[in-house]
C-alpha positions as CSV (number, residue, x, y, z in Angstrom):
1,M,33.6,25.2,-153.5
2,T,31.1,28.0,-153.6
3,K,32.3,31.1,-155.4
4,K,32.5,34.1,-153.1
5,I,30.5,37.1,-154.4
6,L,32.1,40.3,-153.4
7,F,33.0,43.8,-154.7
8,A,35.8,46.3,-154.3
9,I,35.6,50.0,-153.8
10,I,38.5,52.0,-155.3
11,A,39.0,55.8,-154.9
12,C,41.6,57.8,-156.8
13,A,42.3,61.5,-156.3
14,A,44.8,63.9,-157.9
15,C,45.3,67.5,-157.0
16,V,47.5,70.0,-158.8
17,T,48.1,73.8,-158.4
18,L,49.3,74.2,-161.9
19,A,52.4,72.3,-161.1
20,A,54.5,70.5,-163.7
21,G,53.6,67.3,-162.0
22,Q,54.7,63.8,-163.1
23,V,52.4,62.4,-165.7
24,F,52.3,58.6,-166.1
25,S,51.8,56.7,-169.2
26,A,48.9,54.3,-169.2
27,G,50.8,52.1,-171.7
28,E,49.3,50.6,-174.8
29,K,45.6,50.9,-174.7
30,V,43.5,47.8,-174.6
31,P,40.1,47.6,-176.3
32,V,37.3,49.1,-174.1
33,P,34.8,46.5,-172.9
34,E,31.1,46.7,-173.6
35,Q,29.8,49.8,-171.9
36,K,26.2,49.5,-170.6
37,G,25.8,53.2,-169.7
38,T,27.6,56.5,-170.4
39,P,26.9,59.6,-168.2
40,E,26.3,63.0,-169.7
41,Y,28.5,65.4,-167.7
42,P,27.3,68.9,-166.8
43,A,28.2,71.7,-169.3
44,A,31.4,73.5,-168.6
45,V,31.0,77.1,-167.5
46,A,33.4,79.9,-168.3
47,Y,35.6,81.2,-165.4
48,D,34.0,84.7,-165.6
49,D,30.4,83.6,-166.3
50,Y,29.1,84.4,-162.8
51,E,25.5,84.3,-163.8
52,A,25.8,80.7,-165.0
53,K,27.6,79.7,-161.8
54,A,24.8,81.3,-159.7
55,A,22.2,79.4,-161.8
56,I,23.9,76.1,-161.2
57,C,24.0,76.7,-157.4
58,E,20.3,77.8,-157.4
59,S,19.1,74.8,-159.4
60,N,21.2,72.3,-157.4
61,P,20.6,73.0,-153.7
62,V,22.9,71.2,-151.2
63,D,21.8,71.2,-147.6
64,E,24.3,72.8,-145.1
65,T,23.7,69.7,-143.0
66,F,24.9,67.5,-145.9
67,I,28.1,69.6,-146.2
68,S,28.6,69.3,-142.4
69,S,28.1,65.5,-142.6
70,L,30.7,65.3,-145.4
71,N,33.2,67.4,-143.5
72,D,32.5,65.5,-140.3
73,F,33.3,62.3,-142.2
74,A,36.5,64.0,-143.4
75,A,37.5,64.8,-139.8
76,K,36.7,61.4,-138.4
77,S,38.3,59.4,-141.2
78,S,41.4,61.7,-141.5
79,S,42.1,61.2,-137.8
80,K,42.3,57.5,-138.5
81,V,44.1,57.6,-141.9
82,L,46.7,60.3,-141.4
83,R,48.0,59.5,-137.9
84,R,51.2,57.6,-137.3
85,Q,52.6,58.2,-140.7
86,S,56.4,58.8,-141.0
87,E,56.2,59.8,-144.7
88,N,54.1,62.3,-146.7
89,Y,50.5,61.1,-146.7
90,T,47.4,62.5,-148.5
91,Y,43.8,61.4,-148.3
92,S,40.8,62.4,-150.3
93,P,37.6,62.4,-148.1
94,I,35.3,63.4,-150.9
95,S,36.5,60.6,-153.2
96,A,36.0,58.0,-150.4
97,Y,32.6,59.6,-149.5
98,M,31.2,59.4,-153.0
99,A,32.4,55.9,-153.6
100,L,30.9,54.7,-150.3
101,S,27.7,56.6,-151.1
102,L,27.4,54.7,-154.4
103,A,27.7,51.4,-152.5
104,T,25.3,52.6,-149.8
105,V,22.4,53.3,-152.2
106,G,22.5,49.6,-153.1
107,S,22.4,48.4,-149.5
108,N,19.5,47.4,-147.2
109,G,18.7,46.5,-143.6
110,D,21.4,46.8,-140.9
111,T,24.1,47.1,-143.5
112,Q,22.5,50.3,-144.8
113,Q,22.0,51.7,-141.3
114,E,25.7,51.3,-140.5
115,L,26.8,52.9,-143.8
116,L,24.3,55.8,-143.4
117,K,25.6,56.4,-139.8
118,A,29.2,56.5,-141.0
119,L,28.3,58.9,-143.7
120,G,26.5,61.1,-141.2
121,I,23.1,60.7,-142.9
122,D,19.9,60.5,-140.8
123,S,18.3,57.1,-141.5
124,K,14.9,58.7,-141.8
125,K,16.2,60.6,-144.9
126,G,17.5,57.4,-146.3
127,V,19.4,56.6,-149.5
128,S,17.2,58.6,-151.8
129,Y,18.3,61.8,-150.0
130,L,21.9,60.6,-150.1
131,A,21.8,60.0,-153.8
132,A,20.0,63.4,-154.6
133,Q,22.5,65.4,-152.5
134,N,25.5,63.6,-154.1
135,A,24.0,64.5,-157.5
136,N,23.5,68.2,-156.7
137,L,27.0,68.4,-155.1
138,F,28.5,66.7,-158.2
139,R,27.0,69.4,-160.5
140,R,28.0,72.2,-158.2
141,M,31.6,71.0,-157.9
142,Y,32.2,70.2,-161.5
143,L,34.2,72.8,-163.3
144,E,36.5,73.2,-166.4
145,N,37.7,76.6,-167.5
146,D,40.8,78.5,-168.4
147,M,41.9,78.7,-164.8
148,G,41.4,75.2,-163.6
149,K,39.5,71.9,-163.6
150,L,37.6,69.8,-161.0
151,K,36.3,66.6,-162.5
152,I,34.7,63.8,-160.5
153,A,34.1,60.5,-162.3
154,N,32.5,57.2,-161.1
155,S,32.4,53.8,-162.8
156,L,30.9,50.4,-162.1
157,W,32.7,47.4,-163.4
158,L,30.2,44.6,-163.6
159,S,30.8,40.8,-163.9
160,D,29.4,39.7,-167.2
161,D,28.0,36.5,-165.6
162,M,25.8,38.3,-163.0
163,T,22.5,40.1,-163.1
164,F,22.3,43.6,-161.6
165,N,19.2,45.5,-160.5
166,Q,18.2,48.0,-163.2
167,N,17.0,50.6,-160.6
168,Y,20.5,50.6,-159.0
169,L,22.2,51.0,-162.4
170,D,19.8,53.8,-163.2
171,T,20.6,55.6,-160.0
172,A,24.4,55.1,-160.6
173,T,24.2,56.6,-164.0
174,G,21.6,59.3,-163.4
175,Q,22.7,60.6,-160.0
176,F,26.3,59.6,-159.6
177,Y,27.2,60.0,-163.3
178,A,28.7,56.5,-163.4
179,S,30.0,54.8,-166.5
180,L,29.0,51.1,-166.6
181,F,31.3,48.3,-168.0
182,N,30.6,44.6,-168.5
183,V,33.8,42.7,-167.8
184,D,35.3,39.3,-167.1
185,F,37.2,39.5,-163.8
186,A,39.1,36.3,-164.7
187,D,40.7,38.2,-167.6
188,K,43.9,40.1,-166.6
189,K,43.0,42.7,-169.3
190,T,40.2,43.9,-167.0
191,G,42.7,45.3,-164.6
192,E,44.5,47.0,-167.4
193,L,41.3,48.6,-168.5
194,M,40.5,49.8,-165.0
195,G,43.9,51.4,-164.7
196,Q,43.5,53.0,-168.1
197,W,40.2,54.5,-167.1
198,I,41.7,55.9,-164.0
199,A,44.6,57.5,-165.9
200,E,42.2,59.0,-168.4
201,N,40.1,60.6,-165.7
202,T,43.0,61.9,-163.6
203,N,44.9,63.5,-166.5
204,G,47.6,60.9,-166.4
205,T,48.6,61.8,-162.8
206,L,47.6,58.4,-161.6
207,A,48.0,55.1,-163.6
208,P,47.8,52.3,-161.1
209,K,48.5,48.7,-162.0
210,M,45.2,47.1,-161.1
211,E,45.2,43.4,-160.2
212,V,41.7,41.9,-160.2
213,D,40.4,38.9,-158.3
214,K,38.5,36.4,-160.5
215,E,36.0,36.0,-157.6
216,L,35.1,39.7,-157.9
217,C,31.6,40.5,-159.1
218,M,31.8,44.3,-159.1
219,S,34.2,47.1,-158.6
220,I,33.2,50.7,-157.8
221,I,35.8,53.3,-158.8
222,N,35.7,57.0,-158.1
223,T,38.2,59.5,-159.3
224,V,38.7,63.2,-158.4
225,Y,41.0,65.4,-160.5
226,F,41.6,69.0,-159.4
227,K,43.8,71.7,-160.8
228,D,43.8,75.4,-160.0
229,Q,45.9,78.5,-159.8
230,W,46.8,80.6,-156.8
231,V,44.9,83.9,-156.7
232,N,48.3,85.4,-155.8
233,K,51.1,83.5,-157.5
234,F,54.5,83.1,-156.0
235,N,57.4,84.8,-157.7
236,E,59.8,82.2,-159.0
237,T,62.8,84.4,-158.4
238,A,61.9,84.4,-154.7
239,T,62.1,80.6,-154.4
240,K,65.2,79.6,-152.5
241,K,66.7,76.3,-151.2
242,D,66.6,76.0,-147.5
243,T,66.4,73.4,-144.7
244,F,63.4,71.4,-143.8
245,Y,63.5,69.8,-140.3
246,K,62.0,66.3,-140.2
247,A,60.3,64.8,-137.2
248,D,63.1,62.3,-136.6
249,G,65.7,65.1,-136.2
250,S,67.2,64.7,-139.7
251,T,67.1,67.5,-142.3
252,V,66.6,67.8,-146.1
253,Q,67.3,70.6,-148.5
254,C,64.3,71.7,-150.6
255,D,62.9,74.6,-152.6
256,F,60.8,77.1,-150.5
257,M,58.4,79.5,-152.1
258,N,58.2,82.9,-150.4
259,Q,55.4,85.5,-150.2
260,V,54.4,88.2,-147.7
261,F,50.9,89.6,-147.3
262,S,50.6,92.9,-145.5
263,S,47.0,92.1,-144.6
264,H,45.8,88.5,-144.6
265,G,43.5,86.3,-142.5
266,F,44.9,83.5,-140.3
267,V,43.7,81.4,-137.4
268,K,45.3,80.8,-134.0
269,G,44.2,77.5,-132.6
270,K,45.2,75.4,-129.7
271,N,48.8,74.4,-130.5
272,Y,48.7,75.5,-134.1
273,T,48.5,78.4,-136.5
274,A,46.7,78.1,-139.8
275,A,46.4,80.3,-142.9
276,S,45.0,79.8,-146.4
277,L,46.0,80.6,-149.9
278,G,43.0,81.3,-152.2
279,L,42.5,79.6,-155.5
280,K,41.1,81.3,-158.6
281,N,37.9,79.2,-158.8
282,G,36.9,80.0,-155.3
283,G,38.6,77.1,-153.4
284,A,41.5,77.4,-151.0
285,M,44.5,75.5,-149.7
286,N,44.9,75.7,-145.9
287,F,48.2,75.2,-144.2
288,I,48.3,74.1,-140.5
289,L,51.6,74.6,-138.7
290,P,51.9,72.9,-135.3
291,D,53.5,75.0,-132.6
292,K,57.2,74.1,-131.9
293,G,57.3,70.9,-129.9
294,V,53.9,69.8,-131.1
295,K,53.6,66.9,-133.5
296,T,51.1,66.6,-136.4
297,D,49.8,63.4,-134.7
298,D,48.9,65.5,-131.6
299,L,46.6,67.6,-133.8
300,L,45.0,64.5,-135.4
301,L,44.7,62.5,-132.2
302,T,40.9,62.5,-132.2
303,A,38.1,63.3,-134.6
304,D,37.3,66.4,-132.5
305,K,40.9,67.6,-132.8
306,A,40.9,67.0,-136.6
307,S,37.5,68.8,-136.9
308,D,39.0,71.8,-135.0
309,L,41.7,72.0,-137.7
310,L,38.9,72.3,-140.4
311,S,36.7,74.9,-138.7
312,G,38.1,75.9,-135.3
313,G,40.5,78.4,-133.8
314,E,40.3,82.2,-133.4
315,P,40.2,84.2,-136.7
316,K,42.7,87.0,-136.9
317,S,44.0,89.4,-139.5
318,G,47.4,91.0,-140.1
319,M,50.7,90.5,-141.8
320,V,51.3,86.9,-142.8
321,T,54.6,85.5,-144.1
322,F,54.5,82.3,-146.1
323,K,57.6,80.1,-146.6
324,L,56.2,77.1,-148.3
325,P,58.1,74.0,-149.6
326,K,57.3,72.7,-153.1
327,F,56.2,69.1,-153.1
328,N,54.9,66.4,-155.5
329,F,54.1,62.9,-154.3
330,N,51.7,59.9,-154.4
331,T,50.0,57.9,-151.6
332,D,48.5,54.5,-151.5
333,I,45.9,53.8,-148.8
334,D,43.9,50.8,-147.6
335,L,40.8,52.4,-146.1
336,G,39.2,49.2,-144.8
337,G,40.5,49.5,-141.3
338,A,39.5,53.2,-141.0
339,L,36.0,52.5,-142.1
340,K,35.6,49.6,-139.8
341,S,36.7,51.8,-136.9
342,L,34.0,54.2,-137.9
343,G,31.4,51.5,-137.5
344,V,31.2,50.0,-141.0
345,K,31.5,46.3,-140.1
346,K,28.5,44.4,-141.5
347,A,29.3,45.6,-145.1
348,F,32.6,43.7,-145.0
349,K,31.0,40.4,-143.9
350,E,29.6,37.7,-146.1
351,T,26.2,38.3,-144.4
352,A,26.1,41.9,-145.7
353,N,22.9,43.0,-147.4
354,F,23.5,44.6,-150.8
355,S,20.3,43.3,-152.3
356,G,19.6,46.6,-153.9
357,I,22.6,46.0,-156.2
358,S,21.9,42.4,-157.1
359,S,19.5,39.7,-156.0
360,D,22.3,37.2,-156.0
361,K,23.1,36.4,-152.3
362,G,26.4,37.0,-150.6
363,L,27.5,40.4,-152.0
364,Y,29.9,42.2,-149.6
365,I,32.8,44.7,-149.7
366,S,36.1,42.9,-150.0
367,E,38.4,46.0,-149.9
368,V,38.4,49.8,-150.1
369,K,41.6,51.3,-151.6
370,Q,42.6,54.8,-152.4
371,Q,45.5,56.3,-154.3
372,T,46.2,60.0,-154.3
373,H,48.6,62.5,-156.0
374,V,49.3,66.1,-155.0
375,A,51.7,68.7,-156.3
376,I,52.2,72.4,-155.7
377,D,54.5,75.0,-157.3
378,E,54.6,78.8,-157.7
379,N,51.6,78.8,-160.0
380,G,49.2,76.6,-158.2
381,V,48.0,73.1,-157.2
382,E,47.3,69.8,-158.9
383,A,45.8,66.9,-157.1
384,S,44.1,63.6,-158.0
385,A,42.7,60.6,-156.2
386,F,40.9,57.4,-156.9
387,T,39.1,55.2,-154.3
388,E,38.3,51.4,-155.0
389,I,35.5,50.6,-152.7
390,G,61.2,71.5,-129.0
391,M,59.0,73.6,-126.6
392,A,56.1,75.6,-127.8
393,G,57.1,79.1,-128.8
394,S,55.7,82.3,-127.3
395,A,52.3,83.6,-128.6
396,L,52.4,85.6,-131.8
397,P,51.3,89.2,-131.9
398,V,47.6,89.4,-132.9
399,D,48.5,91.2,-136.1
400,R,51.1,88.8,-137.5
401,A,51.6,85.2,-138.4
402,E,54.8,83.4,-139.5
403,M,53.8,80.5,-141.7
404,I,57.4,79.2,-141.9
405,L,56.6,75.7,-143.0
406,D,60.1,74.2,-142.4
407,R,58.9,71.4,-140.2
408,P,56.1,68.8,-140.5
409,F,52.7,70.3,-141.2
410,I,49.2,69.5,-142.3
411,F,47.3,70.8,-145.3
412,T,43.7,70.8,-146.6
413,I,42.3,71.7,-150.0
414,T,38.6,72.8,-150.2
415,D,36.5,73.7,-153.1
416,R,34.2,76.7,-153.5
417,N,31.4,74.9,-151.7
418,G,33.5,74.4,-148.6
419,V,33.9,70.7,-149.2
420,V,37.2,69.1,-147.9
421,M,38.6,67.4,-151.0
422,F,42.1,66.6,-149.7
423,M,43.8,66.5,-146.4
424,G,47.4,65.5,-145.9
425,V,50.6,65.6,-143.8
426,I,54.0,66.7,-145.2
427,N,56.9,65.1,-143.4
428,D,59.5,65.4,-146.2
429,P,58.9,67.7,-149.1
430,T,61.6,65.9,-151.2
431,Q,59.6,62.6,-151.1
432,K,58.0,61.6,-154.4
């Protein structure tokens, strides 16, 4: 029987706003396999070194059209991933996008055209443009200072009995900052090593038990770890237990953080109100509260509706009251179905063309998985991810918004570049 040649894409993301989130033990470490390439990460810049931050942005230009493509991908994929979920659910579009980009630069022919279209990249610009923009965005997003951290990491796990194209490996290390590992996928320790690498790159917030298929020839893993503080922290003495009303009519008791801003921006959209809380490194966490009688699914019904949540609505300013439940949970996602519904089909077939990765025939994507972690408390947010490829109430006065998040709501987390890193639905704040 001919051995199938395939690869998996795994994405992991963790997000924390300085919460005392659960940290998992990776267990006893196993010896690291032969590493073919080690990336040199960008230098960390101090929180208050504005000159250095400006220099990084100037030397790493990212097209507005590229950011738009990334956020369009976020809206389209989130509409597929987050709907019809009865539990808390978080998804990291940026983790999925970067992992898929790393696969795309090794594709050719019709397979490449489908992938570029799904990623929102003009085929005339091609994979060289995709790789260069990913590299510049990587350097602009990377941060580590006294206030927070945003670390993106990529790795390629390569079967030791296959030959891979050096140009592809050079692109992976040079523009995607990928670590390269030679492994035996028939050895169960390979799965332990992959889980260990994920744990190390998400500050222990994610430590998945990885099971590998002996028929695998390559695995692409992307991790995103984010931790930051609120610009305006919540007073812990104002945190009170109260009732959260779930979509099924049941209730749970949970801790609500409380804060009132006498002058604060908010958005009134069709069937929702949204307001953001700023983070010290320039990002923000946006909370989207459906009008009473409106379900979160109604707001995510189509890609256009999901896109409206990211950039639509009428901007207003006035008094904003926040009543925000604390939460801390993990999500496991199979992204294969969502990607296929976005038009990525040939890449999952044995006839796929990934000849840019290896000249061996038959290379195709077997699965795309993601695991995420998100936690918030009075101090801020922590999140991480990995990807392996009634009646509506009356209108609010224009100068006031009541963000009383005591029923299911949607949230997004963006970085200082406006990139949507996380998008999720909270159905039960007590769920872990």
